[in-house]
C-alpha positions as CSV (number, residue, x, y, z in Angstrom):
1,M,-22.2,-103.9,9.1
2,Q,-19.5,-101.8,10.8
3,W,-17.2,-101.8,7.8
4,R,-20.0,-100.4,5.6
5,S,-20.4,-97.5,8.0
6,I,-16.7,-96.9,7.9
7,V,-16.6,-96.8,4.1
8,V,-19.6,-94.5,3.8
9,G,-18.1,-92.2,6.4
10,L,-14.8,-92.1,4.4
11,V,-16.6,-91.3,1.2
12,V,-18.6,-88.5,2.9
13,L,-15.5,-87.1,4.5
14,R,-13.6,-87.2,1.3
15,L,-16.4,-85.4,-0.6
16,S,-16.7,-82.8,2.1
17,V,-13.0,-82.1,2.3
18,S,-12.6,-81.9,-1.5
19,C,-15.5,-79.5,-1.9
20,V,-14.2,-77.3,0.9
21,L,-10.7,-77.3,-0.7
22,W,-12.2,-76.6,-4.1
23,L,-14.2,-73.7,-2.8
24,A,-11.3,-72.3,-0.8
25,F,-8.2,-72.9,-2.9
26,G,-9.4,-74.1,-6.3
27,L,-7.8,-77.6,-5.7
28,G,-10.9,-79.5,-6.8
29,S,-11.4,-83.2,-7.0
30,N,-7.9,-83.9,-8.1
31,V,-7.0,-84.1,-4.4
32,S,-7.4,-87.8,-3.6
33,W,-6.2,-88.0,0.0
34,G,-5.0,-91.5,-0.5
35,F,-8.5,-92.9,-1.4
36,N,-9.0,-94.4,-4.8
37,F,-12.6,-93.2,-5.1
38,H,-13.4,-91.3,-8.4
39,L,-15.8,-88.4,-8.0
40,S,-16.8,-87.3,-11.5
41,F,-17.6,-83.7,-10.5
42,N,-17.9,-82.2,-14.0
43,L,-16.0,-79.0,-13.9
44,H,-16.4,-78.6,-17.7
45,K,-20.2,-78.2,-17.1
46,L,-19.6,-75.8,-14.3
47,D,-17.3,-73.8,-16.6
48,L,-20.0,-73.6,-19.3
49,L,-22.6,-72.6,-16.8
50,F,-20.4,-69.9,-15.3
51,R,-19.7,-68.4,-18.7
52,E,-23.4,-68.5,-19.6
53,E,-24.4,-66.5,-16.6
54,K,-21.5,-64.0,-16.8
55,G,-21.5,-63.8,-20.6
56,T,-17.8,-64.0,-20.7
57,D,-15.6,-65.2,-23.6
58,Q,-14.0,-68.5,-23.0
59,R,-10.7,-67.2,-24.3
60,N,-10.6,-64.6,-21.5
61,N,-11.8,-66.9,-18.7
62,A,-9.0,-68.8,-17.1
63,W,-10.6,-70.0,-13.9
64,S,-11.1,-73.5,-15.2
65,Q,-7.4,-73.5,-16.2
66,R,-6.4,-72.9,-12.6
67,I,-8.5,-75.8,-11.5
68,Q,-7.7,-78.4,-14.1
69,G,-4.5,-77.1,-15.5
70,H,-5.7,-76.8,-19.1
71,T,-8.4,-75.0,-21.1
72,Y,-11.7,-76.7,-22.1
73,E,-12.7,-76.8,-25.7
74,E,-16.5,-77.1,-26.3
75,T,-15.9,-79.2,-29.3
76,A,-14.0,-81.9,-27.4
77,S,-15.3,-82.7,-23.9
78,T,-12.8,-83.9,-21.3
79,C,-15.6,-85.6,-19.4
80,A,-16.1,-89.4,-19.2
81,K,-17.9,-90.7,-22.2
82,V,-21.6,-91.0,-21.8
83,G,-24.3,-93.0,-23.7
84,D,-26.5,-91.6,-26.5
85,E,-29.4,-91.2,-24.1
86,S,-27.4,-89.0,-21.8
87,L,-26.6,-86.7,-24.7
88,K,-30.2,-86.1,-25.3
89,R,-30.4,-84.4,-22.0
90,S,-29.1,-80.9,-21.9
91,Y,-25.8,-80.7,-20.0
92,L,-27.4,-78.0,-18.0
93,N,-29.7,-80.6,-16.4
94,L,-26.9,-81.3,-14.0
95,F,-28.1,-78.4,-11.9
96,D,-31.9,-78.5,-12.4
97,G,-32.5,-75.9,-9.7
98,N,-30.3,-73.3,-11.4
99,K,-31.8,-73.4,-14.8
100,D,-32.5,-69.9,-16.2
101,E,-35.7,-69.0,-17.9
102,Y,-34.6,-70.0,-21.4
103,V,-33.4,-73.5,-20.3
104,R,-36.5,-74.1,-18.2
105,R,-38.7,-73.2,-21.2
106,Y,-36.9,-74.7,-24.2
107,S,-34.7,-77.6,-23.1
108,S,-37.5,-80.3,-23.3
109,F,-40.9,-80.9,-25.0
110,P,-43.1,-83.6,-23.4
111,D,-44.7,-86.2,-25.6
112,T,-48.2,-85.4,-24.4
113,L,-47.6,-81.8,-25.6
114,K,-46.5,-83.1,-29.0
115,V,-49.7,-85.0,-29.4
116,K,-51.7,-81.9,-28.4
117,M,-49.9,-79.7,-30.9
118,K,-50.3,-82.4,-33.7
119,D,-54.0,-82.5,-33.1
120,M,-54.2,-78.7,-33.0
121,A,-52.4,-78.5,-36.4
122,K,-54.7,-81.1,-37.9
123,E,-57.8,-79.2,-36.7
124,M,-56.3,-76.0,-38.1
125,F,-55.9,-77.6,-41.5
126,Y,-59.4,-79.0,-41.6
127,F,-61.0,-75.8,-40.4
128,G,-59.5,-74.0,-43.4
129,Y,-59.9,-76.9,-45.9
130,D,-63.5,-77.7,-45.1
131,N,-64.5,-74.1,-45.3
132,Y,-62.8,-73.7,-48.6
133,M,-64.6,-76.7,-50.0
134,K,-67.9,-75.4,-48.5
135,Y,-67.8,-71.7,-49.5
136,A,-65.1,-71.3,-52.2
137,F,-64.6,-74.3,-54.4
138,P,-64.2,-74.4,-57.4
139,E,-62.8,-70.9,-57.1
140,D,-59.1,-70.4,-56.4
141,E,-59.0,-69.1,-52.8
142,L,-61.2,-68.6,-49.8
143,N,-62.1,-65.2,-48.3
144,P,-62.3,-66.4,-44.7
145,I,-63.9,-63.3,-43.2
146,D,-66.8,-63.0,-45.7
147,C,-67.0,-66.8,-46.3
148,E,-66.9,-66.7,-50.1
149,G,-64.6,-67.6,-52.9
150,R,-62.0,-65.5,-54.8
151,G,-60.8,-65.8,-58.4
152,P,-58.7,-63.6,-60.7
153,D,-59.4,-59.8,-60.6
154,V,-60.7,-59.6,-64.2
155,L,-61.8,-56.0,-63.8
156,N,-58.2,-54.9,-62.9
157,P,-55.6,-57.0,-64.9
158,S,-52.8,-54.9,-63.3
159,N,-53.7,-56.3,-59.9
160,I,-50.7,-58.7,-60.0
161,N,-50.9,-59.4,-56.3
162,I,-54.0,-61.4,-57.1
163,N,-53.7,-62.3,-60.8
164,D,-50.1,-63.6,-60.6
165,V,-51.4,-66.5,-58.4
166,L,-55.1,-67.0,-59.2
167,G,-55.7,-68.6,-62.6
168,N,-59.3,-69.7,-62.3
169,Y,-58.2,-73.3,-61.8
170,S,-59.2,-74.3,-58.3
171,L,-55.8,-73.4,-56.9
172,T,-56.3,-74.2,-53.3
173,L,-57.7,-77.7,-53.9
174,I,-54.8,-78.6,-56.2
175,D,-52.2,-77.1,-53.9
176,T,-53.6,-79.1,-51.0
177,L,-53.6,-82.7,-52.4
178,D,-50.5,-84.1,-50.8
179,T,-51.3,-82.5,-47.5
180,L,-54.4,-84.7,-47.2
181,L,-52.1,-87.8,-47.5
182,V,-49.6,-86.4,-45.0
183,L,-52.5,-86.1,-42.5
184,G,-53.5,-89.7,-43.4
185,N,-56.8,-89.0,-45.0
186,V,-56.7,-91.4,-48.0
187,T,-60.4,-91.2,-48.6
188,E,-60.5,-87.4,-49.0
189,F,-57.3,-87.5,-51.1
190,Q,-58.9,-89.8,-53.6
191,R,-62.1,-87.7,-53.7
192,A,-60.0,-84.5,-54.2
193,V,-58.0,-86.1,-57.0
194,K,-61.2,-87.2,-58.8
195,L,-62.6,-83.6,-58.4
196,V,-59.4,-82.2,-60.0
197,I,-59.6,-84.7,-62.9
198,D,-63.3,-84.0,-63.5
199,T,-63.4,-80.2,-63.1
200,V,-60.0,-78.6,-63.8
201,S,-58.9,-77.2,-67.1
202,F,-56.0,-75.0,-68.0
203,D,-57.6,-73.7,-71.2
204,K,-58.2,-70.4,-69.6
205,D,-57.8,-66.8,-70.6
206,S,-55.8,-66.2,-67.5
207,T,-52.4,-64.4,-67.2
208,V,-50.4,-65.9,-64.4
209,Q,-46.9,-65.8,-63.1
210,V,-44.8,-68.7,-64.4
211,F,-43.1,-69.2,-61.1
212,E,-46.3,-69.4,-59.0
213,A,-48.1,-71.7,-61.5
214,N,-45.0,-73.9,-61.5
215,I,-44.6,-74.3,-57.7
216,R,-48.3,-74.3,-56.7
217,I,-50.0,-76.2,-59.5
218,L,-47.4,-78.1,-61.6
219,G,-45.5,-79.2,-58.4
220,S,-48.7,-80.4,-56.7
221,L,-50.0,-82.3,-59.7
222,I,-46.6,-84.1,-60.1
223,S,-46.4,-84.8,-56.4
224,A,-49.9,-86.3,-56.2
225,H,-49.3,-88.4,-59.3
226,I,-46.1,-89.8,-57.9
227,L,-47.7,-90.7,-54.6
228,L,-50.7,-92.2,-56.3
229,T,-48.4,-94.5,-58.3
230,D,-45.6,-95.1,-55.9
231,P,-45.2,-98.9,-55.5
232,K,-43.7,-98.5,-52.0
233,H,-47.0,-97.1,-50.7
234,P,-45.6,-94.9,-47.9
235,F,-49.1,-93.7,-47.0
236,G,-50.8,-97.1,-47.6
237,E,-52.7,-98.1,-50.7
238,V,-53.8,-94.7,-52.0
239,G,-54.4,-95.5,-55.7
240,F,-57.8,-96.2,-57.0
241,E,-59.3,-98.2,-59.8
242,G,-59.5,-96.3,-63.1
243,Y,-56.7,-93.8,-62.5
244,D,-54.9,-93.4,-65.9
245,N,-52.2,-90.9,-65.2
246,E,-54.7,-88.0,-65.6
247,L,-52.7,-85.8,-63.1
248,L,-49.6,-86.3,-65.1
249,H,-51.4,-85.3,-68.3
250,L,-52.7,-82.2,-66.6
251,A,-49.2,-81.3,-65.5
252,H,-47.9,-81.8,-69.0
253,D,-50.7,-79.6,-70.4
254,L,-49.9,-76.8,-68.0
255,A,-46.1,-77.0,-68.6
256,V,-46.7,-76.7,-72.4
257,R,-48.7,-73.5,-71.7
258,L,-45.9,-72.1,-69.7
259,L,-43.2,-72.8,-72.4
260,P,-43.9,-69.6,-74.4
261,A,-42.3,-67.7,-71.5
262,F,-38.9,-69.1,-72.6
263,E,-39.2,-68.1,-76.2
264,N,-37.9,-64.9,-77.8
265,T,-35.6,-63.9,-75.0
266,S,-32.0,-63.2,-75.9
267,T,-30.7,-64.6,-72.6
268,G,-32.8,-67.7,-72.2
269,I,-34.2,-66.3,-69.0
270,P,-38.0,-66.5,-69.2
271,Y,-40.6,-63.8,-69.2
272,P,-42.3,-63.6,-65.8
273,R,-45.9,-64.1,-67.0
274,V,-47.9,-65.9,-69.7
275,N,-51.5,-66.1,-70.7
276,L,-52.5,-69.8,-70.5
277,K,-54.4,-69.5,-73.7
278,T,-52.5,-67.0,-75.8
279,G,-48.9,-67.0,-74.6
280,V,-46.7,-64.0,-73.5
281,P,-48.8,-60.8,-73.4
282,L,-47.9,-58.1,-75.8
283,D,-47.3,-55.6,-73.0
284,S,-45.2,-58.0,-70.9
285,I,-42.2,-56.5,-69.1
286,N,-38.7,-57.6,-69.7
287,E,-37.7,-57.8,-66.0
288,T,-37.9,-60.8,-63.7
289,C,-36.6,-61.8,-60.3
290,T,-33.8,-64.3,-59.8
291,A,-36.0,-66.7,-57.8
292,G,-38.9,-66.5,-60.3
293,A,-36.7,-67.4,-63.3
294,G,-34.3,-69.7,-61.6
295,S,-36.6,-71.9,-59.5
296,L,-38.3,-74.0,-62.1
297,L,-35.8,-76.8,-62.4
298,V,-37.2,-79.2,-59.8
299,E,-40.7,-79.4,-61.2
300,F,-39.8,-79.1,-64.9
301,G,-37.0,-81.6,-64.4
302,I,-39.2,-84.2,-62.8
303,L,-41.8,-83.8,-65.5
304,S,-39.2,-84.3,-68.2
305,R,-37.9,-87.4,-66.6
306,L,-41.4,-88.8,-66.0
307,I,-42.5,-88.4,-69.6
308,G,-39.1,-88.8,-71.4
309,D,-39.1,-85.3,-72.9
310,S,-36.0,-83.2,-72.2
311,T,-37.7,-79.9,-73.3
312,F,-38.9,-78.8,-69.9
313,E,-35.8,-79.6,-68.0
314,W,-33.6,-78.1,-70.8
315,V,-35.4,-74.6,-70.7
316,A,-35.3,-74.5,-66.9
317,R,-31.6,-75.5,-66.8
318,R,-30.7,-73.0,-69.5
319,A,-32.3,-70.2,-67.4
320,V,-30.3,-71.3,-64.3
321,R,-27.1,-71.3,-66.3
322,A,-27.8,-67.8,-67.8
323,L,-28.4,-66.3,-64.4
324,W,-25.3,-68.0,-63.0
325,N,-23.2,-66.5,-65.8
326,L,-24.4,-63.0,-64.8
327,R,-23.0,-63.2,-61.2
328,S,-20.5,-60.7,-60.1
329,N,-16.8,-61.3,-60.9
330,E,-15.9,-59.5,-57.6
331,T,-18.1,-61.3,-55.1
332,G,-19.7,-64.2,-56.9
333,L,-23.1,-62.9,-55.9
334,L,-26.3,-62.4,-58.0
335,G,-28.7,-59.6,-57.9
336,N,-32.5,-59.8,-57.3
337,V,-33.9,-58.4,-60.6
338,V,-32.6,-58.9,-64.1
339,N,-33.5,-57.7,-67.6
340,I,-34.2,-60.9,-69.6
341,Q,-33.2,-59.3,-72.9
342,T,-30.0,-57.4,-72.0
343,G,-28.8,-59.4,-69.0
344,Q,-28.3,-56.2,-67.0
345,W,-29.1,-56.3,-63.3
346,V,-32.0,-54.0,-62.6
347,G,-32.0,-54.9,-58.9
348,K,-28.4,-55.1,-57.5
349,Q,-29.4,-56.2,-54.0
350,S,-28.2,-59.7,-53.1
351,G,-29.7,-61.5,-50.1
352,L,-31.5,-64.6,-49.1
353,G,-35.1,-63.3,-49.0
354,A,-37.8,-62.4,-51.5
355,G,-36.6,-62.5,-55.1
356,M,-33.6,-64.8,-54.5
357,D,-34.5,-67.4,-51.9
358,S,-35.6,-70.5,-53.9
359,F,-32.8,-70.0,-56.5
360,Y,-30.3,-71.2,-53.9
361,E,-32.7,-73.8,-52.5
362,Y,-33.2,-75.4,-55.9
363,L,-29.5,-75.7,-56.8
364,L,-29.1,-78.1,-53.9
365,K,-32.4,-79.9,-54.3
366,S,-31.9,-80.4,-58.0
367,Y,-28.6,-82.0,-57.3
368,I,-30.2,-84.3,-54.7
369,L,-32.9,-85.4,-57.1
370,F,-31.1,-85.5,-60.5
371,G,-27.5,-86.0,-59.5
372,E,-26.3,-83.4,-62.0
373,K,-22.9,-82.3,-60.8
374,E,-23.1,-78.8,-62.2
375,D,-26.0,-78.1,-59.8
376,Y,-23.9,-79.0,-56.8
377,K,-20.9,-77.0,-58.0
378,M,-23.1,-74.0,-58.4
379,F,-24.6,-74.5,-55.0
380,Q,-21.1,-74.9,-53.4
381,A,-19.8,-71.7,-55.0
382,A,-23.0,-69.8,-54.1
383,Y,-22.9,-71.0,-50.5
384,E,-19.3,-69.8,-50.2
385,S,-20.2,-66.4,-51.5
386,I,-23.1,-66.1,-49.1
387,Q,-20.9,-67.0,-46.2
388,N,-18.2,-64.6,-47.3
389,H,-20.3,-61.6,-48.0
390,L,-23.8,-61.9,-46.5
391,R,-23.0,-63.4,-43.1
392,R,-22.2,-60.7,-40.5
393,G,-21.8,-60.6,-36.8
394,R,-19.5,-62.5,-34.4
395,E,-17.4,-65.3,-35.8
396,S,-18.7,-68.0,-33.5
397,C,-22.4,-68.5,-32.7
398,N,-21.9,-69.5,-29.1
399,E,-18.7,-67.8,-28.1
400,G,-17.3,-64.3,-27.9
401,E,-18.8,-60.8,-28.0
402,G,-20.4,-58.8,-30.7
403,D,-23.5,-58.8,-32.7
404,P,-25.4,-62.1,-33.3
405,P,-24.7,-63.8,-36.7
406,L,-27.0,-62.4,-39.3
407,Y,-27.4,-62.7,-43.1
408,V,-27.7,-59.2,-44.4
409,N,-28.6,-57.7,-47.8
410,V,-25.6,-56.4,-49.7
411,N,-24.7,-54.8,-53.1
412,M,-23.9,-57.7,-55.4
413,F,-20.8,-56.0,-56.8
414,S,-19.2,-54.5,-53.8
415,G,-20.5,-56.6,-50.9
416,E,-21.4,-53.4,-49.0
417,I,-24.5,-53.6,-46.7
418,M,-27.6,-52.2,-48.2
419,N,-29.9,-53.0,-45.4
420,T,-30.4,-55.5,-42.5
421,W,-34.1,-56.3,-42.7
422,I,-35.1,-59.9,-42.8
423,D,-38.3,-61.2,-44.5
424,S,-40.1,-64.5,-44.0
425,L,-38.8,-66.0,-47.2
426,Q,-35.4,-66.3,-45.7
427,A,-36.8,-69.2,-43.6
428,F,-35.8,-71.6,-46.3
429,F,-32.0,-71.2,-45.6
430,P,-31.9,-73.1,-42.2
431,G,-33.7,-76.0,-44.0
432,L,-30.5,-76.4,-46.1
433,Q,-28.3,-76.3,-43.0
434,A,-30.9,-78.4,-40.0
435,T,-31.4,-80.7,-35.7
436,K,-34.0,-82.6,-33.6
437,N,-33.6,-79.8,-31.0
438,P,-36.6,-79.3,-28.7
439,F,-36.2,-75.6,-29.0
440,Y,-37.8,-75.7,-32.5
441,L,-40.8,-77.6,-31.2
442,H,-41.4,-74.6,-28.9
443,V,-41.0,-72.2,-31.8
444,G,-43.5,-74.3,-33.8
445,M,-45.9,-74.3,-30.9
446,D,-45.6,-70.5,-30.6
447,I,-46.4,-70.2,-34.3
448,L,-49.4,-72.5,-34.1
449,Q,-50.9,-70.8,-31.1
450,S,-50.3,-67.4,-32.5
451,L,-52.1,-68.3,-35.8
452,E,-55.0,-69.7,-33.8
453,K,-55.2,-66.6,-31.7
454,D,-54.6,-63.8,-34.2
455,A,-55.4,-65.2,-37.7
456,K,-58.5,-67.4,-37.2
457,V,-61.7,-65.8,-38.3
458,R,-65.2,-67.0,-39.1
459,C,-64.4,-69.4,-42.0
460,G,-60.7,-69.9,-42.0
461,Y,-57.4,-68.1,-41.4
462,A,-56.9,-64.5,-42.6
463,T,-53.7,-62.8,-43.8
464,L,-52.2,-60.5,-41.2
465,H,-51.2,-57.1,-42.4
466,H,-49.4,-56.1,-39.3
467,V,-48.1,-58.3,-36.5
468,V,-48.4,-55.6,-33.9
469,D,-51.9,-54.2,-34.5
470,K,-53.1,-57.6,-36.0
471,S,-55.0,-55.9,-38.8
472,K,-56.3,-58.5,-41.3
473,E,-56.9,-59.0,-45.0
474,D,-59.8,-61.2,-46.1
475,R,-57.6,-63.8,-47.9
476,M,-56.4,-67.3,-47.1
477,E,-53.7,-68.1,-49.6
478,S,-53.3,-71.7,-50.8
479,F,-49.9,-72.1,-49.2
480,F,-51.5,-71.9,-45.8
481,L,-52.9,-75.4,-46.3
482,S,-50.1,-76.6,-48.6
483,E,-47.1,-75.5,-46.5
484,T,-47.9,-74.0,-43.1
485,C,-50.3,-76.6,-41.8
486,K,-48.3,-79.4,-43.3
487,Y,-45.0,-78.4,-41.8
488,L,-46.6,-77.7,-38.4
489,Y,-48.3,-81.1,-38.4
490,L,-45.1,-82.9,-39.4
491,L,-43.1,-81.0,-36.7
492,F,-45.1,-82.8,-34.0
493,D,-46.0,-86.1,-35.8
494,E,-42.8,-88.1,-35.3
495,D,-44.5,-91.3,-36.4
496,N,-45.6,-89.9,-39.8
497,P,-44.6,-92.1,-42.8
498,L,-42.5,-89.3,-44.1
499,H,-40.3,-89.7,-41.0
500,K,-40.5,-93.5,-40.7
501,S,-40.4,-94.7,-44.3
502,D,-37.3,-96.3,-45.7
503,N,-37.6,-93.9,-48.6
504,K,-36.2,-90.3,-48.5
505,Y,-38.1,-87.3,-49.6
506,I,-37.6,-83.6,-50.4
507,F,-40.1,-80.8,-50.2
508,T,-40.5,-78.4,-53.1
509,T,-40.4,-74.8,-52.3
510,E,-44.2,-74.9,-52.1
511,G,-44.0,-77.8,-49.6
512,H,-45.0,-80.6,-52.0
513,V,-43.6,-84.1,-51.3
514,V,-41.3,-85.7,-53.8
515,P,-39.5,-89.0,-53.2
516,I,-35.8,-89.2,-53.9
517,D,-36.1,-91.9,-56.6
518,K,-33.4,-93.4,-58.8
519,R,-35.6,-93.0,-61.8
520,F,-35.2,-89.3,-61.6
521,R,-31.4,-89.8,-62.1
522,E,-32.0,-91.6,-65.3
523,K,-32.4,-89.7,-68.6
524,Q,-33.8,-90.9,-71.8
525,W,-31.7,-88.5,-73.8
526,N,-28.1,-87.5,-74.2
527,E,-26.4,-85.0,-72.1
528,F,-27.7,-81.4,-72.3
529,P,-25.7,-79.2,-74.6
530,C,-23.4,-77.0,-72.5
531,E,-23.8,-73.4,-73.6
532,E,-20.5,-71.6,-74.0
533,G,-19.4,-70.4,-70.6
534,A,-22.1,-72.1,-68.7
535,L,-19.8,-73.5,-66.0
536,T,-16.5,-72.6,-67.6
537,K,-16.4,-69.0,-66.4
538,A,-13.3,-68.5,-64.4
539,E,-14.0,-68.5,-60.7
540,P,-13.0,-65.1,-59.2
541,N,-9.8,-65.3,-57.2
542,N,-10.4,-62.2,-55.2
543,W,-13.5,-63.1,-53.2
544,A,-12.3,-61.6,-50.0
545,L,-13.4,-63.4,-46.8
546,N,-15.4,-60.7,-45.0
547,N,-16.5,-63.2,-42.4
548,T,-15.8,-66.8,-41.5
549,S,-18.1,-68.9,-39.5
550,N,-17.5,-71.4,-36.7
551,C,-21.1,-72.3,-36.5
552,N,-21.1,-75.2,-38.9
553,R,-20.3,-77.9,-36.4
554,I,-22.3,-78.4,-33.3
555,P,-20.6,-80.0,-30.2
556,E,-22.3,-83.1,-29.0
557,E,-23.1,-81.6,-25.6
558,R,-25.0,-78.8,-27.3
559,R,-27.0,-80.9,-29.8
560,Y,-30.0,-81.2,-27.5
561,A,-29.5,-78.0,-25.6
562,L,-30.5,-74.5,-26.6
563,P,-29.2,-73.6,-30.1
564,L,-27.7,-70.5,-28.6
565,K,-26.6,-70.1,-25.0
566,S,-28.9,-68.2,-22.7
567,V,-26.7,-65.0,-22.7
568,Y,-27.0,-64.9,-26.5
569,M,-30.7,-65.7,-26.6
570,R,-31.2,-62.8,-24.2
571,Q,-29.2,-60.6,-26.5
572,I,-31.4,-61.4,-29.5
573,D,-34.6,-60.9,-27.4
574,H,-33.3,-57.4,-26.5
575,M,-32.5,-56.6,-30.1
576,V,-36.0,-57.5,-31.3
577,G,-37.8,-55.8,-28.4
578,L,-39.0,-58.8,-26.5
579,F,-37.5,-57.4,-23.3
């Protein structure tokens, strides 16, 4: 036993001396004192911690050089290799007692809390859905404060805030179909499908926005039909006896009623609105937003490939090409409002928010679904222009000084900043870039709890007019059940079939589930005619790089840590007034 005591004593002595020398002279653990005992004291982690607390730039911080004789790069750790499980722990866990407020709050999310939040999201959905069915169906939306239904504003046709969306076709029920499956409620899904088949007609004297009817109604009907007939049964056996493709027939009927929007325009860019019974209104305006005209390709394309009729995909693709050809020669950017007859930009603001968001989203998703190379080429070029002209702030997300990286709104021709405000529709962009980081579980929990606290009313969840004074509008839009509740539930339900199935899926811009299926890459027609200049327009060679980003690659040691170091999280909190 004596030899063991000697060995232990030598180890303790060596550790003590090394630490003293390290503190006093910066010699560190490289001093071996003749003993071949390796002490893996991770100076790289200390270095990162030090810089987090002091907010210093790595390039100006040489103390780790003096200790180890070289600089440390965050993208290539000099530490001994660790297993995958170790990577899932924040590297800051080495010093649990020294965690700051951000690390303590965001670096982990217990499984028990995930279950609690999942149940909370499910209860939120059913509170809204059950009350819609009780007080509003068959009308389009629920007024959750007065507990009554809402349809189009027939007394005021100019009320486009309401009439663009509500077509007197049980909007909320249709928009919610696949959410019922995501929550595992096959029985209610089947009942809802039968209700739609038995009660919904699009032969209505309703003037609706083409974009909204496409993403909310057409997209949901297609999604529900595909899930009903999917032989892989990701949600179990959800089909029922007697189903004869009625949802697909309804989708086809609606799409035919939207086609007049694409007629009689000199550019091929569609009118923004149609009457479901009579076509384009005589007093229709000739201006539309980029997102509204250029985000029809996913739903129209799937419909074309399901029924073997190229018409719908062709008109949607022609509109995308027309918009693409109108981009700036100087910056490669598009504006947000265009005249469909002259091709002149009425709105010259270029950004990622309202009016433009889903145009970029659908370039990538269309390529993923259909495999058409032109979609990916457009997305690549658009992404480069966005990074060059819209992204501002410091070059690196987690190093250096300066403003946090931000996507601003600029003039499409000059690239000059027009404003720096951010709207909620910009939320699509991170979904194209994405991380299994527990930080976002906390964000989701904050959203869920805030909705429960500030938006819940007597019969559902109201619209907030102002996030500070919490004033409310008596309206629960259909996307609350179709998107908000669905995404919040999936965020915490890691065992959901969408996460566990062998098949892969995309979400439409309205949150509808569509499998990535090889049949969508098969066409029953020849190649689409390529309009002159569609993708042959010379790419500008003078797109100056206003800003380059070093945020595209995440070092392994940061994958499960905070997305931004604490010093930068604190900076953002100060900027938005949380401190």
